[in-house]
Every structure is written in structure tokens, then in C-alpha cells.
C-alpha positions as semicolon CSV with decimal commas, in nm:
position;residue;x (nm);y (nm);z (nm)
1;M;14,635;-4,302;14,465
2;Q;14,290;-4,223;14,346
3;N;14,218;-4,269;13,988
4;K;14,158;-3,932;13,840
5;S;13,958;-4,055;13,543
6;N;13,681;-4,122;13,756
7;D;13,637;-3,810;13,942
8;N;13,408;-3,636;13,687
9;A;13,192;-3,963;13,615
10;P;12,803;-3,913;13,688
11;R;12,682;-4,021;14,059
12;H;12,329;-4,054;13,934
13;F;12,146;-4,178;13,626
14;N;11,976;-3,877;13,452
15;L;11,576;-3,795;13,511
16;T;11,465;-3,951;13,201
17;A;11,647;-4,313;13,325
18;R;11,472;-4,276;13,652
19;I;11,130;-4,232;13,525
20;L;11,157;-4,526;13,300
21;H;11,299;-4,724;13,584
22;W;11,032;-4,647;13,808
23;L;10,749;-4,648;13,527
24;M;10,880;-4,995;13,448
25;A;10,904;-5,150;13,778
26;A;10,566;-5,006;13,889
27;A;10,422;-5,171;13,577
28;I;10,576;-5,509;13,654
29;L;10,459;-5,510;13,971
30;A;10,100;-5,417;13,855
31;M;10,158;-5,747;13,599
32;L;10,250;-5,970;13,855
33;F;9,922;-5,909;14,073
34;I;9,716;-5,923;13,756
35;G;9,841;-6,236;13,661
36;V;9,792;-6,367;14,036
37;G;9,445;-6,226;13,972
38;M;9,348;-6,421;13,678
39;T;9,482;-6,723;13,796
40;T;9,253;-6,712;14,110
41;S;8,943;-6,493;13,997
42;I;8,720;-6,631;13,738
43;T;8,480;-6,350;13,749
44;W;8,760;-6,084;13,733
45;R;8,950;-6,262;13,468
46;P;8,807;-6,081;13,152
47;W;8,841;-5,766;13,309
48;L;9,223;-5,834;13,399
49;I;9,304;-5,970;13,074
50;D;9,167;-5,635;12,897
51;I;9,410;-5,462;13,142
52;H;9,696;-5,708;13,112
53;R;9,741;-5,677;12,726
54;P;9,784;-5,328;12,701
55;L;9,988;-5,288;12,993
56;G;10,208;-5,555;12,851
57;I;10,280;-5,381;12,529
58;A;10,353;-5,071;12,751
59;I;10,621;-5,242;12,927
60;L;10,759;-5,365;12,612
61;L;10,746;-5,014;12,473
62;L;10,937;-4,863;12,766
63;V;11,200;-5,151;12,744
64;I;11,266;-5,044;12,364
65;I;11,265;-4,652;12,470
66;R;11,522;-4,754;12,736
67;L;11,743;-4,959;12,536
68;I;11,728;-4,687;12,267
């Protein structure tokens, strides 16, 4: 016997949740590569730090938006 209460449950997340998810995934992957680059390259380090800070703030804002 099937549970009738789950028949009307949404099968997918809405478009906004999916966009936020993939934006965060791309930003986190970028942060991983930037972090590796900062530890291996002295010449690129200042430029990577300039990208790292605003990208970290953007990820934080996306997390806050997603939690709301």
C-alpha cells in the first residue's frame, strides 16, 4: 500500500535552489584551485589572494541566501 501523502510531494528542487547550488559548487571548486595555486606559486599569490577574498565573501552571501 502506498503512502498517499507523498503523491503530491515535489520531485525536484525549484529553479532558484538549483541555481544557488551550482553557483556555490562552482565557487567552492574555484576556491580549491585558487588555494592550491596560492601555496604553489609565489608569483601568482598576490593576484590569487585578490580573487580569494571576494570569492569567499560571495560564497558566504550565497550560503546566507540559501539558508533564508
